[in-house]
PyMOL Python script that loads the backbone (N, CA, C, O; Angstrom):
from pymol import cmd

cmd.read_pdbstr("""\
ATOM      1  N   MET A   1      48.420 -31.049 -14.551  1.00  0.00           N
ATOM      2  CA  MET A   1      47.156 -30.553 -15.031  1.00  0.00           C
ATOM      3  C   MET A   1      47.112 -29.039 -14.800  1.00  0.00           C
ATOM      4  O   MET A   1      47.391 -28.573 -13.695  1.00  0.00           O
ATOM      5  N   PRO A   2      46.765 -28.274 -15.832  1.00  0.00           N
ATOM      6  CA  PRO A   2      46.750 -26.811 -15.687  1.00  0.00           C
ATOM      7  C   PRO A   2      45.580 -26.375 -14.801  1.00  0.00           C
ATOM      8  O   PRO A   2      44.515 -26.992 -14.783  1.00  0.00           O
ATOM      9  N   THR A   3      45.822 -25.306 -14.081  1.00  0.00           N
ATOM     10  CA  THR A   3      44.749 -24.782 -13.232  1.00  0.00           C
ATOM     11  C   THR A   3      43.790 -23.955 -14.084  1.00  0.00           C
ATOM     12  O   THR A   3      44.216 -23.212 -14.968  1.00  0.00           O
ATOM     13  N   PRO A   4      42.515 -24.088 -13.816  1.00  0.00           N
ATOM     14  CA  PRO A   4      41.548 -23.316 -14.618  1.00  0.00           C
ATOM     15  C   PRO A   4      41.650 -21.827 -14.305  1.00  0.00           C
ATOM     16  O   PRO A   4      41.968 -21.427 -13.185  1.00  0.00           O
ATOM     17  N   ALA A   5      41.377 -21.032 -15.310  1.00  0.00           N
ATOM     18  CA  ALA A   5      41.411 -19.575 -15.136  1.00  0.00           C
ATOM     19  C   ALA A   5      40.262 -19.162 -14.217  1.00  0.00           C
ATOM     20  O   ALA A   5      39.170 -19.726 -14.286  1.00  0.00           O
ATOM     21  N   PRO A   6      40.513 -18.192 -13.371  1.00  0.00           N
ATOM     22  CA  PRO A   6      39.441 -17.754 -12.478  1.00  0.00           C
ATOM     23  C   PRO A   6      38.283 -17.178 -13.279  1.00  0.00           C
ATOM     24  O   PRO A   6      38.476 -16.440 -14.245  1.00  0.00           O
ATOM     25  N   GLY A   7      37.080 -17.532 -12.856  1.00  0.00           N
ATOM     26  CA  GLY A   7      35.897 -17.055 -13.549  1.00  0.00           C
ATOM     27  C   GLY A   7      35.624 -15.587 -13.256  1.00  0.00           C
ATOM     28  O   GLY A   7      36.142 -15.005 -12.303  1.00  0.00           O
ATOM     29  N   ARG A   8      34.819 -15.038 -14.082  1.00  0.00           N
ATOM     30  CA  ARG A   8      34.442 -13.646 -13.908  1.00  0.00           C
ATOM     31  C   ARG A   8      33.511 -13.525 -12.708  1.00  0.00           C
ATOM     32  O   ARG A   8      32.627 -14.362 -12.527  1.00  0.00           O
ATOM     33  N   LYS A   9      33.697 -12.505 -11.895  1.00  0.00           N
ATOM     34  CA  LYS A   9      32.854 -12.317 -10.721  1.00  0.00           C
ATOM     35  C   LYS A   9      31.436 -11.977 -11.174  1.00  0.00           C
ATOM     36  O   LYS A   9      31.219 -11.130 -12.040  1.00  0.00           O
ATOM     37  N   ARG A  10      30.481 -12.670 -10.554  1.00  0.00           N
ATOM     38  CA  ARG A  10      29.089 -12.462 -10.942  1.00  0.00           C
ATOM     39  C   ARG A  10      28.592 -11.102 -10.481  1.00  0.00           C
ATOM     40  O   ARG A  10      28.861 -10.657  -9.366  1.00  0.00           O
ATOM     41  N   SER A  11      27.879 -10.479 -11.354  1.00  0.00           N
ATOM     42  CA  SER A  11      27.297  -9.184 -11.045  1.00  0.00           C
ATOM     43  C   SER A  11      26.026  -9.380 -10.222  1.00  0.00           C
ATOM     44  O   SER A  11      25.258 -10.302 -10.496  1.00  0.00           O
ATOM     45  N   ARG A  12      25.794  -8.554  -9.248  1.00  0.00           N
ATOM     46  CA  ARG A  12      24.609  -8.648  -8.384  1.00  0.00           C
ATOM     47  C   ARG A  12      23.667  -7.476  -8.610  1.00  0.00           C
ATOM     48  O   ARG A  12      22.980  -7.049  -7.682  1.00  0.00           O
ATOM     49  N   TRP A  13      23.626  -6.953  -9.823  1.00  0.00           N
ATOM     50  CA  TRP A  13      22.782  -5.794 -10.083  1.00  0.00           C
ATOM     51  C   TRP A  13      21.313  -6.130  -9.921  1.00  0.00           C
ATOM     52  O   TRP A  13      20.544  -5.285  -9.464  1.00  0.00           O
ATOM     53  N   PHE A  14      20.900  -7.334 -10.279  1.00  0.00           N
ATOM     54  CA  PHE A  14      19.483  -7.686 -10.181  1.00  0.00           C
ATOM     55  C   PHE A  14      19.038  -7.723  -8.728  1.00  0.00           C
ATOM     56  O   PHE A  14      17.942  -7.262  -8.410  1.00  0.00           O
ATOM     57  N   MET A  15      19.862  -8.260  -7.844  1.00  0.00           N
ATOM     58  CA  MET A  15      19.500  -8.325  -6.438  1.00  0.00           C
ATOM     59  C   MET A  15      19.319  -6.921  -5.866  1.00  0.00           C
ATOM     60  O   MET A  15      18.364  -6.676  -5.128  1.00  0.00           O
ATOM     61  N   TRP A  16      20.223  -5.996  -6.197  1.00  0.00           N
ATOM     62  CA  TRP A  16      20.117  -4.636  -5.680  1.00  0.00           C
ATOM     63  C   TRP A  16      18.912  -3.915  -6.273  1.00  0.00           C
ATOM     64  O   TRP A  16      18.254  -3.140  -5.580  1.00  0.00           O
ATOM     65  N   ALA A  17      18.619  -4.162  -7.541  1.00  0.00           N
ATOM     66  CA  ALA A  17      17.431  -3.558  -8.150  1.00  0.00           C
ATOM     67  C   ALA A  17      16.161  -4.115  -7.500  1.00  0.00           C
ATOM     68  O   ALA A  17      15.216  -3.369  -7.245  1.00  0.00           O
ATOM     69  N   PHE A  18      16.138  -5.412  -7.236  1.00  0.00           N
ATOM     70  CA  PHE A  18      14.991  -6.042  -6.582  1.00  0.00           C
ATOM     71  C   PHE A  18      14.793  -5.468  -5.180  1.00  0.00           C
ATOM     72  O   PHE A  18      13.668  -5.161  -4.787  1.00  0.00           O
ATOM     73  N   LEU A  19      15.878  -5.325  -4.429  1.00  0.00           N
ATOM     74  CA  LEU A  19      15.766  -4.761  -3.083  1.00  0.00           C
ATOM     75  C   LEU A  19      15.329  -3.303  -3.111  1.00  0.00           C
ATOM     76  O   LEU A  19      14.595  -2.864  -2.226  1.00  0.00           O
ATOM     77  N   ALA A  20      15.764  -2.553  -4.104  1.00  0.00           N
ATOM     78  CA  ALA A  20      15.332  -1.160  -4.235  1.00  0.00           C
ATOM     79  C   ALA A  20      13.837  -1.076  -4.519  1.00  0.00           C
ATOM     80  O   ALA A  20      13.148  -0.217  -3.968  1.00  0.00           O
ATOM     81  N   VAL A  21      13.330  -1.965  -5.378  1.00  0.00           N
ATOM     82  CA  VAL A  21      11.896  -1.999  -5.661  1.00  0.00           C
ATOM     83  C   VAL A  21      11.113  -2.368  -4.405  1.00  0.00           C
ATOM     84  O   VAL A  21      10.057  -1.792  -4.143  1.00  0.00           O
ATOM     85  N   GLN A  22      11.621  -3.322  -3.628  1.00  0.00           N
ATOM     86  CA  GLN A  22      10.948  -3.716  -2.391  1.00  0.00           C
ATOM     87  C   GLN A  22      10.885  -2.556  -1.405  1.00  0.00           C
ATOM     88  O   GLN A  22       9.860  -2.341  -0.759  1.00  0.00           O
ATOM     89  N   LEU A  23      11.982  -1.809  -1.290  1.00  0.00           N
ATOM     90  CA  LEU A  23      12.023  -0.668  -0.385  1.00  0.00           C
ATOM     91  C   LEU A  23      11.040   0.414  -0.823  1.00  0.00           C
ATOM     92  O   LEU A  23      10.351   0.999   0.013  1.00  0.00           O
ATOM     93  N   LEU A  24      10.972   0.684  -2.121  1.00  0.00           N
ATOM     94  CA  LEU A  24      10.032   1.681  -2.614  1.00  0.00           C
ATOM     95  C   LEU A  24       8.586   1.292  -2.316  1.00  0.00           C
ATOM     96  O   LEU A  24       7.797   2.129  -1.877  1.00  0.00           O
ATOM     97  N   PHE A  25       8.240   0.041  -2.550  1.00  0.00           N
ATOM     98  CA  PHE A  25       6.872  -0.396  -2.270  1.00  0.00           C
ATOM     99  C   PHE A  25       6.582  -0.377  -0.767  1.00  0.00           C
ATOM    100  O   PHE A  25       5.480  -0.014  -0.354  1.00  0.00           O
ATOM    101  N   LEU A  26       7.553  -0.760   0.043  1.00  0.00           N
ATOM    102  CA  LEU A  26       7.351  -0.734   1.489  1.00  0.00           C
ATOM    103  C   LEU A  26       7.097   0.695   1.970  1.00  0.00           C
ATOM    104  O   LEU A  26       6.196   0.927   2.776  1.00  0.00           O
ATOM    105  N   LEU A  27       7.879   1.645   1.483  1.00  0.00           N
ATOM    106  CA  LEU A  27       7.664   3.042   1.847  1.00  0.00           C
ATOM    107  C   LEU A  27       6.311   3.544   1.355  1.00  0.00           C
ATOM    108  O   LEU A  27       5.639   4.306   2.051  1.00  0.00           O
ATOM    109  N   TRP A  28       5.912   3.122   0.164  1.00  0.00           N
ATOM    110  CA  TRP A  28       4.626   3.524  -0.393  1.00  0.00           C
ATOM    111  C   TRP A  28       3.481   3.026   0.488  1.00  0.00           C
ATOM    112  O   TRP A  28       2.527   3.762   0.741  1.00  0.00           O
ATOM    113  N   VAL A  29       3.572   1.792   0.950  1.00  0.00           N
ATOM    114  CA  VAL A  29       2.531   1.240   1.829  1.00  0.00           C
ATOM    115  C   VAL A  29       2.518   1.976   3.175  1.00  0.00           C
ATOM    116  O   VAL A  29       1.452   2.316   3.688  1.00  0.00           O
ATOM    117  N   ILE A  30       3.685   2.217   3.733  1.00  0.00           N
ATOM    118  CA  ILE A  30       3.748   2.889   5.034  1.00  0.00           C
ATOM    119  C   ILE A  30       3.185   4.302   4.944  1.00  0.00           C
ATOM    120  O   ILE A  30       2.360   4.690   5.771  1.00  0.00           O
ATOM    121  N   PHE A  31       3.617   5.074   3.954  1.00  0.00           N
ATOM    122  CA  PHE A  31       3.132   6.442   3.828  1.00  0.00           C
ATOM    123  C   PHE A  31       1.666   6.482   3.406  1.00  0.00           C
ATOM    124  O   PHE A  31       0.938   7.394   3.798  1.00  0.00           O
ATOM    125  N   GLY A  32       1.224   5.511   2.613  1.00  0.00           N
ATOM    126  CA  GLY A  32      -0.184   5.462   2.224  1.00  0.00           C
ATOM    127  C   GLY A  32      -1.086   5.153   3.403  1.00  0.00           C
ATOM    128  O   GLY A  32      -2.159   5.741   3.541  1.00  0.00           O
ATOM    129  N   ALA A  33      -0.655   4.228   4.257  1.00  0.00           N
ATOM    130  CA  ALA A  33      -1.448   3.894   5.434  1.00  0.00           C
ATOM    131  C   ALA A  33      -1.409   5.027   6.454  1.00  0.00           C
ATOM    132  O   ALA A  33      -2.394   5.255   7.155  1.00  0.00           O
ATOM    133  N   GLY A  34      -0.311   5.725   6.546  1.00  0.00           N
ATOM    134  CA  GLY A  34      -0.192   6.815   7.501  1.00  0.00           C
ATOM    135  C   GLY A  34      -0.890   8.093   7.068  1.00  0.00           C
ATOM    136  O   GLY A  34      -1.102   8.988   7.886  1.00  0.00           O
ATOM    137  N   SER A  35      -1.250   8.192   5.802  1.00  0.00           N
ATOM    138  CA  SER A  35      -1.874   9.416   5.307  1.00  0.00           C
ATOM    139  C   SER A  35      -3.354   9.514   5.662  1.00  0.00           C
ATOM    140  O   SER A  35      -3.983  10.531   5.369  1.00  0.00           O
ATOM    141  N   SER A  36      -3.917   8.504   6.274  1.00  0.00           N
ATOM    142  CA  SER A  36      -5.352   8.515   6.545  1.00  0.00           C
ATOM    143  C   SER A  36      -5.719   9.267   7.811  1.00  0.00           C
ATOM    144  O   SER A  36      -6.899   9.534   8.042  1.00  0.00           O
ATOM    145  N   SER A  37      -4.756   9.611   8.625  1.00  0.00           N
ATOM    146  CA  SER A  37      -5.088  10.316   9.854  1.00  0.00           C
ATOM    147  C   SER A  37      -5.331  11.788   9.561  1.00  0.00           C
ATOM    148  O   SER A  37      -4.600  12.414   8.794  1.00  0.00           O
ATOM    149  N   GLY A  38      -6.345  12.314  10.169  1.00  0.00           N
ATOM    150  CA  GLY A  38      -6.658  13.726   9.974  1.00  0.00           C
ATOM    151  C   GLY A  38      -8.001  14.067  10.569  1.00  0.00           C
ATOM    152  O   GLY A  38      -8.769  13.189  10.962  1.00  0.00           O
ATOM    153  N   ALA A  39      -8.269  15.332  10.629  1.00  0.00           N
ATOM    154  CA  ALA A  39      -9.537  15.800  11.181  1.00  0.00           C
ATOM    155  C   ALA A  39     -10.601  15.789  10.088  1.00  0.00           C
ATOM    156  O   ALA A  39     -10.323  16.155   8.946  1.00  0.00           O
ATOM    157  N   PRO A  40     -11.804  15.376  10.429  1.00  0.00           N
ATOM    158  CA  PRO A  40     -12.875  15.329   9.427  1.00  0.00           C
ATOM    159  C   PRO A  40     -13.521  16.702   9.229  1.00  0.00           C
ATOM    160  O   PRO A  40     -14.681  16.898   9.590  1.00  0.00           O
ATOM    161  N   ASP A  41     -12.781  17.643   8.662  1.00  0.00           N
ATOM    162  CA  ASP A  41     -13.343  18.978   8.476  1.00  0.00           C
ATOM    163  C   ASP A  41     -13.673  19.285   7.020  1.00  0.00           C
ATOM    164  O   ASP A  41     -14.166  20.376   6.732  1.00  0.00           O
ATOM    165  N   ASP A  42     -13.421  18.372   6.097  1.00  0.00           N
ATOM    166  CA  ASP A  42     -13.741  18.619   4.689  1.00  0.00           C
ATOM    167  C   ASP A  42     -14.682  17.538   4.145  1.00  0.00           C
ATOM    168  O   ASP A  42     -14.486  17.033   3.039  1.00  0.00           O
ATOM    169  N   CYS A  43     -15.688  17.196   4.922  1.00  0.00           N
ATOM    170  CA  CYS A  43     -16.584  16.099   4.540  1.00  0.00           C
ATOM    171  C   CYS A  43     -17.940  16.562   4.024  1.00  0.00           C
ATOM    172  O   CYS A  43     -18.798  15.727   3.738  1.00  0.00           O
ATOM    173  N   GLY A  44     -18.149  17.819   3.903  1.00  0.00           N
ATOM    174  CA  GLY A  44     -19.420  18.304   3.381  1.00  0.00           C
ATOM    175  C   GLY A  44     -20.558  18.030   4.345  1.00  0.00           C
ATOM    176  O   GLY A  44     -20.535  18.500   5.483  1.00  0.00           O
ATOM    177  N   THR A  45     -21.555  17.272   3.903  1.00  0.00           N
ATOM    178  CA  THR A  45     -22.757  17.022   4.712  1.00  0.00           C
ATOM    179  C   THR A  45     -22.645  15.782   5.587  1.00  0.00           C
ATOM    180  O   THR A  45     -23.586  15.480   6.320  1.00  0.00           O
ATOM    181  N   LEU A  46     -21.543  15.056   5.542  1.00  0.00           N
ATOM    182  CA  LEU A  46     -21.388  13.845   6.343  1.00  0.00           C
ATOM    183  C   LEU A  46     -21.064  14.196   7.790  1.00  0.00           C
ATOM    184  O   LEU A  46     -20.417  15.205   8.072  1.00  0.00           O
ATOM    185  N   ASP A  47     -21.525  13.343   8.698  1.00  0.00           N
ATOM    186  CA  ASP A  47     -21.124  13.544  10.088  1.00  0.00           C
ATOM    187  C   ASP A  47     -19.704  13.003  10.290  1.00  0.00           C
ATOM    188  O   ASP A  47     -19.150  12.363   9.396  1.00  0.00           O
ATOM    189  N   ALA A  48     -19.120  13.259  11.456  1.00  0.00           N
ATOM    190  CA  ALA A  48     -17.720  12.922  11.712  1.00  0.00           C
ATOM    191  C   ALA A  48     -17.480  11.419  11.650  1.00  0.00           C
ATOM    192  O   ALA A  48     -16.465  10.991  11.100  1.00  0.00           O
ATOM    193  N   GLN A  49     -18.372  10.613  12.192  1.00  0.00           N
ATOM    194  CA  GLN A  49     -18.194   9.158  12.204  1.00  0.00           C
ATOM    195  C   GLN A  49     -18.226   8.585  10.783  1.00  0.00           C
ATOM    196  O   GLN A  49     -17.392   7.753  10.427  1.00  0.00           O
ATOM    197  N   THR A  50     -19.182   9.030   9.985  1.00  0.00           N
ATOM    198  CA  THR A  50     -19.282   8.546   8.604  1.00  0.00           C
ATOM    199  C   THR A  50     -18.073   8.990   7.792  1.00  0.00           C
ATOM    200  O   THR A  50     -17.569   8.243   6.953  1.00  0.00           O
ATOM    201  N   CYS A  51     -17.620  10.189   8.042  1.00  0.00           N
ATOM    202  CA  CYS A  51     -16.441  10.690   7.336  1.00  0.00           C
ATOM    203  C   CYS A  51     -15.203   9.868   7.690  1.00  0.00           C
ATOM    204  O   CYS A  51     -14.429   9.501   6.806  1.00  0.00           O
ATOM    205  N   ASN A  52     -15.013   9.580   8.973  1.00  0.00           N
ATOM    206  CA  ASN A  52     -13.872   8.759   9.382  1.00  0.00           C
ATOM    207  C   ASN A  52     -13.965   7.354   8.819  1.00  0.00           C
ATOM    208  O   ASN A  52     -12.952   6.790   8.407  1.00  0.00           O
ATOM    209  N   ASP A  53     -15.168   6.772   8.792  1.00  0.00           N
ATOM    210  CA  ASP A  53     -15.341   5.439   8.211  1.00  0.00           C
ATOM    211  C   ASP A  53     -15.018   5.431   6.720  1.00  0.00           C
ATOM    212  O   ASP A  53     -14.384   4.501   6.222  1.00  0.00           O
ATOM    213  N   ALA A  54     -15.454   6.466   6.012  1.00  0.00           N
ATOM    214  CA  ALA A  54     -15.173   6.548   4.577  1.00  0.00           C
ATOM    215  C   ALA A  54     -13.674   6.724   4.321  1.00  0.00           C
ATOM    216  O   ALA A  54     -13.123   6.147   3.384  1.00  0.00           O
ATOM    217  N   GLU A  55     -13.030   7.523   5.160  1.00  0.00           N
ATOM    218  CA  GLU A  55     -11.591   7.726   5.015  1.00  0.00           C
ATOM    219  C   GLU A  55     -10.814   6.440   5.286  1.00  0.00           C
ATOM    220  O   GLU A  55      -9.840   6.138   4.596  1.00  0.00           O
ATOM    221  N   THR A  56     -11.248   5.687   6.292  1.00  0.00           N
ATOM    222  CA  THR A  56     -10.596   4.412   6.609  1.00  0.00           C
ATOM    223  C   THR A  56     -10.794   3.402   5.487  1.00  0.00           C
ATOM    224  O   THR A  56      -9.867   2.675   5.128  1.00  0.00           O
ATOM    225  N   ALA A  57     -12.001   3.357   4.933  1.00  0.00           N
ATOM    226  CA  ALA A  57     -12.265   2.424   3.829  1.00  0.00           C
ATOM    227  C   ALA A  57     -11.448   2.785   2.591  1.00  0.00           C
ATOM    228  O   ALA A  57     -10.919   1.906   1.910  1.00  0.00           O
ATOM    229  N   GLY A  58     -11.350   4.067   2.307  1.00  0.00           N
ATOM    230  CA  GLY A  58     -10.547   4.506   1.165  1.00  0.00           C
ATOM    231  C   GLY A  58      -9.075   4.184   1.342  1.00  0.00           C
ATOM    232  O   GLY A  58      -8.401   3.787   0.392  1.00  0.00           O
ATOM    233  N   THR A  59      -8.580   4.354   2.553  1.00  0.00           N
ATOM    234  CA  THR A  59      -7.180   4.019   2.830  1.00  0.00           C
ATOM    235  C   THR A  59      -6.940   2.524   2.677  1.00  0.00           C
ATOM    236  O   THR A  59      -5.924   2.106   2.121  1.00  0.00           O
ATOM    237  N   ALA A  60      -7.875   1.720   3.169  1.00  0.00           N
ATOM    238  CA  ALA A  60      -7.732   0.262   3.051  1.00  0.00           C
ATOM    239  C   ALA A  60      -7.741  -0.171   1.586  1.00  0.00           C
ATOM    240  O   ALA A  60      -6.962  -1.038   1.188  1.00  0.00           O
ATOM    241  N   ILE A  61      -8.605   0.421   0.797  1.00  0.00           N
ATOM    242  CA  ILE A  61      -8.647   0.087  -0.636  1.00  0.00           C
ATOM    243  C   ILE A  61      -7.348   0.504  -1.317  1.00  0.00           C
ATOM    244  O   ILE A  61      -6.796  -0.245  -2.122  1.00  0.00           O
ATOM    245  N   GLY A  62      -6.859   1.702  -0.992  1.00  0.00           N
ATOM    246  CA  GLY A  62      -5.611   2.174  -1.594  1.00  0.00           C
ATOM    247  C   GLY A  62      -4.417   1.314  -1.228  1.00  0.00           C
ATOM    248  O   GLY A  62      -3.612   0.968  -2.092  1.00  0.00           O
ATOM    249  N   VAL A  63      -4.295   0.965   0.050  1.00  0.00           N
ATOM    250  CA  VAL A  63      -3.183   0.115   0.482  1.00  0.00           C
ATOM    251  C   VAL A  63      -3.313  -1.278  -0.144  1.00  0.00           C
ATOM    252  O   VAL A  63      -2.313  -1.883  -0.530  1.00  0.00           O
ATOM    253  N   GLY A  64      -4.533  -1.779  -0.242  1.00  0.00           N
ATOM    254  CA  GLY A  64      -4.745  -3.079  -0.881  1.00  0.00           C
ATOM    255  C   GLY A  64      -4.320  -3.069  -2.346  1.00  0.00           C
ATOM    256  O   GLY A  64      -3.726  -4.034  -2.826  1.00  0.00           O
ATOM    257  N   LEU A  65      -4.619  -1.991  -3.054  1.00  0.00           N
ATOM    258  CA  LEU A  65      -4.200  -1.887  -4.452  1.00  0.00           C
ATOM    259  C   LEU A  65      -2.677  -1.791  -4.577  1.00  0.00           C
ATOM    260  O   LEU A  65      -2.093  -2.365  -5.495  1.00  0.00           O
ATOM    261  N   VAL A  66      -2.045  -1.080  -3.671  1.00  0.00           N
ATOM    262  CA  VAL A  66      -0.579  -0.990  -3.705  1.00  0.00           C
ATOM    263  C   VAL A  66       0.037  -2.362  -3.439  1.00  0.00           C
ATOM    264  O   VAL A  66       1.006  -2.738  -4.098  1.00  0.00           O
ATOM    265  N   ILE A  67      -0.506  -3.110  -2.489  1.00  0.00           N
ATOM    266  CA  ILE A  67       0.014  -4.452  -2.189  1.00  0.00           C
ATOM    267  C   ILE A  67      -0.206  -5.383  -3.380  1.00  0.00           C
ATOM    268  O   ILE A  67       0.664  -6.195  -3.694  1.00  0.00           O
ATOM    269  N   PHE A  68      -1.366  -5.274  -4.050  1.00  0.00           N
ATOM    270  CA  PHE A  68      -1.607  -6.080  -5.249  1.00  0.00           C
ATOM    271  C   PHE A  68      -0.601  -5.739  -6.345  1.00  0.00           C
ATOM    272  O   PHE A  68      -0.065  -6.633  -7.001  1.00  0.00           O
ATOM    273  N   LEU A  69      -0.344  -4.445  -6.541  1.00  0.00           N
ATOM    274  CA  LEU A  69       0.635  -4.027  -7.545  1.00  0.00           C
ATOM    275  C   LEU A  69       2.027  -4.514  -7.163  1.00  0.00           C
ATOM    276  O   LEU A  69       2.802  -4.912  -8.032  1.00  0.00           O
ATOM    277  N   TRP A  70       2.348  -4.489  -5.885  1.00  0.00           N
ATOM    278  CA  TRP A  70       3.627  -4.968  -5.381  1.00  0.00           C
ATOM    279  C   TRP A  70       3.810  -6.447  -5.722  1.00  0.00           C
ATOM    280  O   TRP A  70       4.863  -6.850  -6.216  1.00  0.00           O
ATOM    281  N   ALA A  71       2.782  -7.251  -5.456  1.00  0.00           N
ATOM    282  CA  ALA A  71       2.861  -8.682  -5.763  1.00  0.00           C
ATOM    283  C   ALA A  71       2.994  -8.910  -7.268  1.00  0.00           C
ATOM    284  O   ALA A  71       3.756  -9.774  -7.701  1.00  0.00           O
ATOM    285  N   LEU A  72       2.265  -8.148  -8.053  1.00  0.00           N
ATOM    286  CA  LEU A  72       2.338  -8.281  -9.506  1.00  0.00           C
ATOM    287  C   LEU A  72       3.741  -7.944 -10.021  1.00  0.00           C
ATOM    288  O   LEU A  72       4.277  -8.653 -10.873  1.00  0.00           O
ATOM    289  N   VAL A  73       4.328  -6.876  -9.512  1.00  0.00           N
ATOM    290  CA  VAL A  73       5.687  -6.495  -9.921  1.00  0.00           C
ATOM    291  C   VAL A  73       6.691  -7.558  -9.483  1.00  0.00           C
ATOM    292  O   VAL A  73       7.625  -7.864 -10.224  1.00  0.00           O
ATOM    293  N   ASP A  74       6.512  -8.125  -8.290  1.00  0.00           N
ATOM    294  CA  ASP A  74       7.415  -9.188  -7.838  1.00  0.00           C
ATOM    295  C   ASP A  74       7.325 -10.422  -8.728  1.00  0.00           C
ATOM    296  O   ASP A  74       8.343 -11.054  -9.012  1.00  0.00           O
ATOM    297  N   ILE A  75       6.132 -10.767  -9.164  1.00  0.00           N
ATOM    298  CA  ILE A  75       5.975 -11.912 -10.070  1.00  0.00           C
ATOM    299  C   ILE A  75       6.671 -11.630 -11.397  1.00  0.00           C
ATOM    300  O   ILE A  75       7.365 -12.494 -11.933  1.00  0.00           O
ATOM    301  N   ILE A  76       6.489 -10.436 -11.921  1.00  0.00           N
ATOM    302  CA  ILE A  76       7.132 -10.077 -13.187  1.00  0.00           C
ATOM    303  C   ILE A  76       8.651 -10.080 -13.037  1.00  0.00           C
ATOM    304  O   ILE A  76       9.359 -10.567 -13.918  1.00  0.00           O
ATOM    305  N   LEU A  77       9.155  -9.541 -11.929  1.00  0.00           N
ATOM    306  CA  LEU A  77      10.604  -9.566 -11.701  1.00  0.00           C
ATOM    307  C   LEU A  77      11.123 -10.992 -11.551  1.00  0.00           C
ATOM    308  O   LEU A  77      12.200 -11.310 -12.054  1.00  0.00           O
ATOM    309  N   GLY A  78      10.384 -11.845 -10.876  1.00  0.00           N
ATOM    310  CA  GLY A  78      10.795 -13.237 -10.707  1.00  0.00           C
ATOM    311  C   GLY A  78      10.854 -13.982 -12.028  1.00  0.00           C
ATOM    312  O   GLY A  78      11.788 -14.745 -12.278  1.00  0.00           O
ATOM    313  N   ILE A  79       9.860 -13.762 -12.869  1.00  0.00           N
ATOM    314  CA  ILE A  79       9.850 -14.416 -14.184  1.00  0.00           C
ATOM    315  C   ILE A  79      11.002 -13.904 -15.044  1.00  0.00           C
ATOM    316  O   ILE A  79      11.665 -14.684 -15.729  1.00  0.00           O
ATOM    317  N   SER A  80      11.239 -12.591 -15.009  1.00  0.00           N
ATOM    318  CA  SER A  80      12.334 -12.056 -15.817  1.00  0.00           C
ATOM    319  C   SER A  80      13.688 -12.541 -15.301  1.00  0.00           C
ATOM    320  O   SER A  80      14.603 -12.767 -16.093  1.00  0.00           O
ATOM    321  N   TYR A  81      13.825 -12.703 -13.988  1.00  0.00           N
ATOM    322  CA  TYR A  81      15.068 -13.245 -13.437  1.00  0.00           C
ATOM    323  C   TYR A  81      15.266 -14.694 -13.890  1.00  0.00           C
ATOM    324  O   TYR A  81      16.379 -15.093 -14.233  1.00  0.00           O
ATOM    325  N   ALA A  82      14.193 -15.472 -13.888  1.00  0.00           N
ATOM    326  CA  ALA A  82      14.297 -16.864 -14.336  1.00  0.00           C
ATOM    327  C   ALA A  82      14.672 -16.934 -15.810  1.00  0.00           C
ATOM    328  O   ALA A  82      15.464 -17.790 -16.204  1.00  0.00           O
ATOM    329  N   VAL A  83      14.124 -16.060 -16.616  1.00  0.00           N
ATOM    330  CA  VAL A  83      14.444 -16.054 -18.049  1.00  0.00           C
ATOM    331  C   VAL A  83      15.913 -15.692 -18.262  1.00  0.00           C
ATOM    332  O   VAL A  83      16.595 -16.305 -19.083  1.00  0.00           O
ATOM    333  N   VAL A  84      16.392 -14.700 -17.526  1.00  0.00           N
ATOM    334  CA  VAL A  84      17.807 -14.303 -17.663  1.00  0.00           C
ATOM    335  C   VAL A  84      18.707 -15.442 -17.207  1.00  0.00           C
ATOM    336  O   VAL A  84      19.704 -15.733 -17.867  1.00  0.00           O
ATOM    337  N   ARG A  85      18.385 -16.087 -16.108  1.00  0.00           N
ATOM    338  CA  ARG A  85      19.201 -17.208 -15.620  1.00  0.00           C
ATOM    339  C   ARG A  85      19.215 -18.365 -16.607  1.00  0.00           C
ATOM    340  O   ARG A  85      20.264 -18.966 -16.839  1.00  0.00           O
ATOM    341  N   LEU A  86      18.067 -18.683 -17.189  1.00  0.00           N
ATOM    342  CA  LEU A  86      18.006 -19.772 -18.157  1.00  0.00           C
ATOM    343  C   LEU A  86      18.756 -19.415 -19.435  1.00  0.00           C
ATOM    344  O   LEU A  86      19.347 -20.293 -20.063  1.00  0.00           O
ATOM    345  N   ALA A  87      18.743 -18.155 -19.829  1.00  0.00           N
ATOM    346  CA  ALA A  87      19.436 -17.752 -21.039  1.00  0.00           C
ATOM    347  C   ALA A  87      20.954 -17.808 -20.884  1.00  0.00           C
ATOM    348  O   ALA A  87      21.665 -18.043 -21.861  1.00  0.00           O
ATOM    349  N   ARG A  88      21.456 -17.593 -19.668  1.00  0.00           N
ATOM    350  CA  ARG A  88      22.889 -17.624 -19.435  1.00  0.00           C
ATOM    351  C   ARG A  88      23.405 -19.001 -19.083  1.00  0.00           C
ATOM    352  O   ARG A  88      24.611 -19.182 -18.921  1.00  0.00           O
ATOM    353  N   ARG A  89      22.526 -19.969 -18.961  1.00  0.00           N
ATOM    354  CA  ARG A  89      22.939 -21.319 -18.597  1.00  0.00           C
ATOM    355  C   ARG A  89      23.695 -21.967 -19.757  1.00  0.00           C
ATOM    356  O   ARG A  89      23.274 -21.863 -20.909  1.00  0.00           O
ATOM    357  N   PRO A  90      24.799 -22.630 -19.456  1.00  0.00           N
ATOM    358  CA  PRO A  90      25.574 -23.248 -20.560  1.00  0.00           C
ATOM    359  C   PRO A  90      24.883 -24.457 -21.151  1.00  0.00           C
ATOM    360  O   PRO A  90      25.406 -25.076 -22.078  1.00  0.00           O
TER     361      PRO A  90
END
""", "prot")
cmd.dss("prot")
cmd.show_as("cartoon", "prot")
cmd.util.cbc("prot")
cmd.orient("prot")
């Protein structure tokens, strides 16, 4: 019985692209959360406590939106990966 020819090595480009997207979003969340620290000297008529509370709330909303976008992109990547896998199935 003849031996089968060795198959072509599978490309892992999707995995590396997925990991790169994950790293970018992780850095975005870290730098976004870290950007909220600062002195309340540009708050206009607000007192320091109200200014800090507003800055914290804005940071939380921003990080929440980035995490939502991250989940949405992961869902889209997962669906596209499933479509590619199903299309290449014999």
